[in-house]
N, C-alpha and C positions, 0 to 999 in steps of 0.2 A: 219657600220662595227665595229666588236669587235675584239680585238687582245690581245694576251699575248705573251711575249717574254721570252725565256730561254737562257741566255748567256752560252757559252761553259764552262766557269769557274765555273758556278753554278751547274753543273751536279754532281750527286753523283759519288763517286770514291771508288774502291776497288782494292787493290794490293795484289794478292796472288802469290805464287811461280811460278805458271804456266800461269797466265793471269793477265792483268790489264783491268778493266772494267770502263766505263763511262756511267752513267745512266741518261737519260733525265727525266724519270719518276721513281717513287718508284719501287725498285726491290731488291730482296735478302736482304742484310743487310742495304740498304739505304731506308729510309722512310721519306717522307715529305707529310703531309696530303693535302697540297695544290697542290701537283704534283703527283696525282695518275694516271691520264690518260688525253687524249684529245679526247672526244667523245668515239668512239669504238677503238681508238688506245691506247693500254694498255702499251706497252713496246717499247722503242727505245734505244737500247744499242749499244755502240761501244766497241768492244772487241779486245784486243791485246793478241794473244795466242802464247806462245812460241813453238819452233819446237818440233815435236813428242809428243805433249800433246793435250789436248782438253777435251770436255765434254764426259764422258762415257755414255753408253746406259742408257736412262731414259725414263719413260712413260709420255706422254702428251695426253690430250683429249680436244675436243671442243674449239680449238683455231687455228687461222691461223698464221703460223710461216713463216716469209719471211726473207731469209738470202742472203747476197751477200758479197763476198770478195772485199775489196778495194785494198788490196795488199796481195800477197801470194796465197796459194791454200787452199781450204776447202774440206775435205773428209766427205761425208755423207753416213750413212748406216742406214737402218730401217728394221723392221720386215715384211715388204711387199716383202722383197728380193731385195730392191734397194741398190746398191752401186754406188757412183758417186763422181767425183771430179770437183769442180767448180773453175774457174779462174776469175780474174777481168774482168768485162764486162758481166758476167753471173749472173743470179738471180734464186733462187729457192723458190717455195711455197710448204710448207708441211701443208696440210689440215688434222688435226689430228682427227677430228670427234669422232667416237666411241672410239678411243684410238689407239695409235701406240707407239712403242718403237723405239727410234732413238739415234744416236750418231753423234757428230760433232767434227772433229779432224783436227789438222794441220799436214799433212803428211810429210812436209819437215823436213829434218835433219838440215837445216841451216837457213832458212828464217822464220821470224816471220809472223804470219797471222794477218792482220787487217780486222776485220769483222764487218759489220753492221747487226743487227738483229731487226726485228719488230714483235710484236704480235698484232693481231687484233681480236676482238671478232667476231665470225660468227653470221649470222642472224638467224640461227636455230641450234639445238643441234643434236648430234648423227647421223650425215651423215657418209657415207663411207669414210675412210681415203684415201688420194691421195697424190702423189708427182709429181711435175712438175718442169722443169727448161727451161730457154731460154737464149740466148745470144743476146745482143744489142750492136751494133757497134757505134763508135764515130760519123759517118756521120748520124746516125739515131737520134742523140741527139743534134747535133750542130745547134744552132739558133732556135730550135723549141721544142715543147713538144713531148716527146716520152713516150707514155703510155705503161707500161710494164705489169701491172696487172689490171684487171677489172672484173666486174661480168658477162659480156656477150662478150667474145672475138669475134672479127670479122677478125682477122689476126693472128699475132704471139704472141699477148698478152697471158698471163697466167690467168687462171680463179681463182677467189677467191669467197668464200662462204659468201659474204657480199656486200652491195652496196658501194664498196670502189674502188678507183682508185689510183694507185701508178705510178707516172710518174717521168721523169727526164729531165733535159735540160742542155746543155753546152752553155754558153753565152760568147760573146766577149765584151770588154769594150764598153759601150754605148748602147748595145742591150737592148731593152725593150720588155719583154715577157708578154702579157696579159694571165691570166688564168681564164677561165669561169667555175664556179662550176656547177656540173652536175645536181643537184637536190636541191629543197628547204630542209632546215633542215640539210644540209651538212656543214662541215667545212674542211679546208685544213691546214695541218701542213707542213710548209716549213722548210726544214733542209738544211743548207749550207754544202755541201760536201767539197768544196774548193773554195778559192777566197773570194771576198767581193761583196755584193749586197746592194741595197736600195729598201725597200719595206714598204708601208704603213707609210711613213714618218720616217722610222727608218733605220739606217745603221746596217748591219749584217755581221759578219765575219765567218770564217771557224768554223764549228761545232756549231754555234748558231742555234736556232730553234724559229719559230714563229707560233702560232696558229691563224688562221683567220676564222671568222664565221659571220653570219648574214650579208652577202653580196652576190651578184651574180657574181662579177668579181673583180679581183685585178691585179696589175701590178708588175713585178719584173724587176729591172734595174741592170745590171752588172756595177760595178765601179772599178773592177780590170781588168787586161789584159784578164783574163779568169776566169769564175766562173761556178761551177757545183752545181746544186741544186736538191733536192729530194722533190717531192710534194706528200703528203699523204692525200687524201681526204676520209673522213669517215662520216657516220651519227653521229650527235652530241648526239642524244638520244640513250642511251644504249639499246641493244637488251633485250626484255622481253621473257624469256623462260617459 
């Protein structure tokens, strides 16, 4: 098993008038050559967006963009005619493919938006753009792995154009959660949304991240009264177009 850990305080940081951003990997004005990506996971950003502000309409292509609010509301609009508002517990996948223009805004006049956004390279280029969202409840996450995004959904999971699996779990103190990696050549990035955990011989606190690869299975143990984690499994070899 190989691991790499990124403590919360080592993330890149930008403070603009309308948002504060924390970058796990190099993004915008933050660049660290040793922190470009984890396999096909390119971006993992935590954004704090002030009321009635946000990202204006902008084009993207050939990237899978996953967004979900941790606190507050997220307003999404795109050139496919989609307008939507996401609340905590909901997640969206924007498959940009051949190209799409979209905006992400905080519609509230009072409450700040805390948003987590991931970018994952797709397995192929120039597919048709698509937008999907889904809600996942506390009881679906409590004490077990809740897969929210996968390449071949069999239930309420959202589809992604990559052999990637994005899951979450809420654990109580002492709970031990085994995670089985789906395919050889895959790695999993574990991001602590809240609480404290123990994994691969290391203690991890809120907003810490750890990449794990060259193993078939690992275990996560909750050491705080409650801990919520995000599991991002991706191919470690970058897609060749």
